[in-house]
C-alpha positions in Angstrom: -43.8 -43.6 -47.1 -46.3 -41.7 -45.1 -43.2 -40.2 -43.2 -41.7 -39.0 -46.5 -44.9 -37.3 -47.6 -45.4 -35.6 -44.2 -41.8 -34.4 -44.4 -42.4 -32.9 -47.8 -45.6 -31.2 -46.6 -43.9 -29.9 -43.5 -41.0 -28.4 -45.5 -43.5 -26.7 -47.8 -45.4 -25.2 -44.8 -42.2 -23.8 -43.3 -40.8 -22.7 -46.7 -43.8 -20.6 -47.5 -43.9 -18.6 -44.3 -41.1 -16.1 -44.8 -41.9 -12.4 -45.1 -41.9 -10.6 -48.4 -38.8 -8.8 -49.6 -38.0 -6.1 -52.2 -37.1 -8.5 -55.0 -38.2 -12.0 -56.0 -34.7 -13.3 -55.4 -34.6 -11.7 -51.9 -37.9 -13.3 -51.0 -36.8 -16.7 -52.2 -33.5 -16.4 -50.2 -35.5 -15.4 -47.1 -37.8 -18.4 -47.6 -34.9 -20.8 -48.1 -33.1 -19.5 -45.0 -36.3 -19.7 -43.0 -36.7 -23.3 -43.9 -33.1 -24.1 -42.9 -33.8 -22.4 -39.5 -37.0 -24.4 -38.7 -36.1 -28.0 -37.9 -38.1 -28.1 -34.7 -41.2 -27.0 -36.5 -40.7 -29.7 -39.2 -40.1 -32.4 -36.6 -43.4 -31.3 -34.8 -45.3 -31.7 -38.1 -43.9 -35.2 -38.7 -44.8 -36.7 -35.4 -43.5 -40.1 -34.3 -44.6 -42.6 -37.0 -42.1 -44.6 -38.9 -38.6 -43.8 -37.7 -37.4 -43.3 -34.2 -36.8 -39.9 -32.8 -33.1 -39.8 -33.3 -33.3 -41.0 -36.9 -36.1 -38.5 -37.6 -34.1 -35.6 -36.2 -30.9 -36.7 -38.1 -32.9 -36.9 -41.3 -34.4 -33.4 -40.9 -31.0 -32.0 -40.0 -29.5 -33.6 -43.2 -32.4 -32.4 -45.4 -31.9 -28.8 -44.1 -28.3 -28.8 -45.2 -29.2 -28.0 -48.8 -27.3 -25.4 -50.6 -28.6 -23.1 -53.3 -27.4 -20.7 -56.0 -29.5 -18.2 -57.8 -29.4 -17.6 -61.5 -31.5 -15.3 -63.7 -34.5 -13.5 -62.2 -37.4 -12.5 -64.5 -40.2 -10.2 -63.4 -43.4 -9.8 -65.4 -45.9 -7.7 -63.5 -47.1 -9.5 -60.4 -45.3 -12.8 -61.3 -41.6 -13.6 -61.4 -39.3 -16.6 -61.8 -35.9 -17.2 -60.3 -33.6 -19.9 -61.8 -32.2 -21.7 -58.8 -29.7 -24.6 -58.5 -30.3 -26.8 -55.4 -27.5 -29.1 -54.2 -28.2 -31.6 -51.4 -27.9 -35.3 -50.5 -29.5 -37.8 -52.9 -32.3 -38.7 -50.4 -34.4 -40.5 -53.1 -31.6 -42.9 -53.9 -30.7 -43.2 -50.3 -34.3 -44.2 -49.4 -34.4 -46.7 -52.3 -31.3 -48.4 -50.9 -32.5 -48.3 -47.3 -35.9 -49.8 -48.1 -34.3 -52.5 -50.3 -31.9 -53.5 -47.5 -34.7 -53.3 -44.9 -37.0 -55.6 -46.9 -34.1 -58.1 -47.4 -33.1 -58.1 -43.7 -36.7 -58.1 -42.4 -37.7 -61.0 -44.6 -34.7 -63.0 -43.4 -36.2 -62.9 -39.9 -39.9 -63.9 -40.0 -40.2 -63.4 -36.2 -39.0 -59.7 -36.2 -41.0 -57.5 -33.9 -42.3 -54.0 -34.7 -39.7 -52.5 -32.3 -36.9 -54.5 -34.0 -38.2 -53.3 -37.4 -38.1 -49.7 -36.3 -34.6 -50.2 -34.9 -33.4 -51.9 -38.1 -34.9 -49.1 -40.3 -33.3 -46.4 -38.1 -29.9 -48.2 -38.2 -30.0 -48.5 -42.0 -31.1 -44.9 -42.4 -28.4 -43.6 -40.0 -25.7 -45.6 -41.8 -26.8 -44.3 -45.2 -26.8 -40.7 -44.0 -23.4 -41.1 -42.4 -21.8 -42.0 -45.7 -23.8 -39.6 -47.8 -22.3 -36.8 -49.9 -24.1 -33.9 -51.5 -24.2 -35.3 -55.1 -27.8 -34.4 -55.9 -28.0 -31.2 -58.0 -31.1 -29.8 -59.7 -31.6 -26.5 -61.5 -35.2 -25.4 -61.4 -37.2 -22.4 -62.2 -39.1 -21.2 -59.1 -42.2 -19.1 -59.6 -43.2 -16.3 -57.2 -46.3 -14.1 -57.2 -46.8 -10.7 -55.7 -49.2 -10.5 -52.7 -49.6 -6.8 -51.9 -46.0 -5.6 -51.7 -44.5 -9.0 -50.9 -43.2 -11.7 -53.2 -44.5 -15.2 -52.3 -42.8 -18.4 -53.4 -45.3 -20.7 -55.2 -45.2 -24.3 -54.0 -44.4 -26.9 -56.6 -43.5 -30.6 -56.7 -40.4 -29.7 -58.6 -39.2 -27.4 -55.8 -40.1 -30.0 -53.1 -38.3 -32.7 -55.0 -35.2 -30.6 -55.4 -35.0 -29.5 -51.8 -35.4 -33.1 -50.6 -32.9 -34.7 -53.0 -35.4 -36.6 -55.0 -37.6 -37.9 -52.2 -40.7 -37.0 -54.0 -39.6 -39.1 -57.0 -38.9 -41.9 -54.5 -42.4 -41.5 -52.8 -44.1 -41.5 -56.2 -42.2 -44.6 -57.3 -43.5 -46.4 -54.2 -47.1 -45.6 -54.9 
């Protein structure tokens, strides 16, 4: 679960680094595209705990395949909101299934080694991602604040959860 939390934090760091644009929607679009273009930075933030390198890279690539559509933009002085629909893979549900299968299979083998557990977890995750479809859709209202002349997206759990297909809900349910 530490891996999921670190992934969410890394996405937020990358997401909030885009330059300001002329409108809140333009700034949000720039941030979303910046996040999609930064898998190496996210992988570096995660490190090597939990999944193997191949599974980690595959997960990041899959997370960054999110799609978005903008709705209404509202500006009120130095604050703004943009209604945004995020479509991605249902990672929260995927992780719930992977962890359930992992526990069942690991418990069936009381002599399983740490390397075997990592390999099993990687295999289950890779199989889940191979069969995944973009069925997670969430419409949220994203807040931006003006910093000088630039609009800056405000980090929120709702945004992190939408971008990661419910992984924050999954992580919170494991706490």
